[in-house]
C-alpha positions as CSV (number, residue, x, y, z in Angstrom):
1,M,0.0,0.0,0.0
2,T,1.0,3.5,-0.6
3,E,1.4,6.1,2.2
4,W,-0.7,8.7,0.5
5,Q,-4.5,8.9,0.2
6,V,-5.1,10.5,-3.2
7,T,-3.2,12.4,-5.9
8,A,-4.4,14.3,-8.9
9,T,-3.0,16.0,-11.9
10,T,-4.6,18.1,-14.7
11,I,-3.7,17.3,-18.3
12,Y,-4.8,18.4,-21.7
13,C,-6.8,15.6,-23.3
14,E,-6.6,15.6,-27.1
15,A,-9.6,13.2,-27.3
16,V,-11.9,16.0,-26.1
17,D,-9.8,19.1,-26.7
18,D,-10.0,20.1,-23.1
19,D,-8.2,20.0,-19.8
20,V,-9.3,17.1,-17.5
21,T,-8.2,16.1,-14.0
22,L,-6.9,12.6,-13.3
23,I,-7.5,11.4,-9.8
24,V,-5.7,8.3,-8.3
25,D,-6.6,7.0,-4.9
26,K,-4.4,4.8,-2.7
27,D,-6.0,1.6,-4.2
28,W,-4.9,2.7,-7.7
29,N,-8.4,3.4,-8.8
30,V,-8.3,6.2,-11.4
31,T,-11.0,8.7,-12.2
32,C,-11.0,11.2,-15.0
33,T,-13.2,14.2,-14.6
34,G,-13.6,14.4,-18.4
35,Y,-15.2,10.9,-18.5
36,K,-18.4,12.0,-16.8
37,K,-18.7,15.2,-18.8
38,Y,-17.8,13.8,-22.2
39,S,-19.0,10.2,-22.2
40,T,-22.5,8.9,-22.8
41,N,-25.6,11.0,-22.0
42,L,-24.0,14.3,-23.1
43,S,-26.1,17.4,-22.4
44,K,-27.2,19.3,-25.5
45,E,-24.7,22.1,-24.5
46,T,-21.7,19.7,-24.2
47,A,-22.6,17.8,-27.4
48,G,-22.8,21.1,-29.2
49,I,-19.4,22.2,-27.9
50,L,-17.8,18.9,-29.0
51,K,-19.4,19.2,-32.4
52,Q,-18.2,22.8,-32.8
53,K,-14.6,21.8,-31.7
54,S,-14.7,18.8,-34.1
55,R,-15.5,21.0,-37.0
56,R,-12.8,23.5,-36.1
57,L,-10.2,20.8,-35.6
58,G,-11.3,18.7,-38.6
59,R,-11.4,15.5,-36.6
60,S,-13.9,13.6,-34.5
61,L,-13.7,14.3,-30.7
62,K,-14.9,11.6,-28.3
63,C,-14.0,10.6,-24.8
64,E,-12.0,7.3,-24.8
65,G,-13.1,6.3,-21.4
66,P,-11.4,5.2,-18.2
67,H,-9.0,2.8,-20.0
68,D,-7.6,5.6,-22.2
69,S,-3.8,5.4,-22.4
70,R,-3.5,8.9,-20.9
71,V,-5.2,7.7,-17.7
72,T,-3.5,4.3,-17.4
73,D,0.0,5.8,-18.2
74,Y,-0.4,8.3,-15.4
75,R,-1.4,5.6,-13.0
76,D,1.5,3.3,-14.1
77,R,4.0,6.2,-13.7
78,L,2.8,6.6,-10.1
79,K,3.2,2.8,-9.5
80,S,6.8,2.8,-10.6
């Protein structure tokens, strides 16, 4: 077990073109604040923002979920 309770970092997530916070607890469970905001059941406002950003960037934007490499890489760096 680790000696800390929780740690967090904010990163830029290219998948949703926004800053998200990754939270890791002492049991190595990882939470991404962008997952709740940008995953299923998007509000009309959030869906509109993603659509607008997608058009501006010329690529599809979609949350890749809790098993995204950005999330797991951060957790793995903490473990090592």
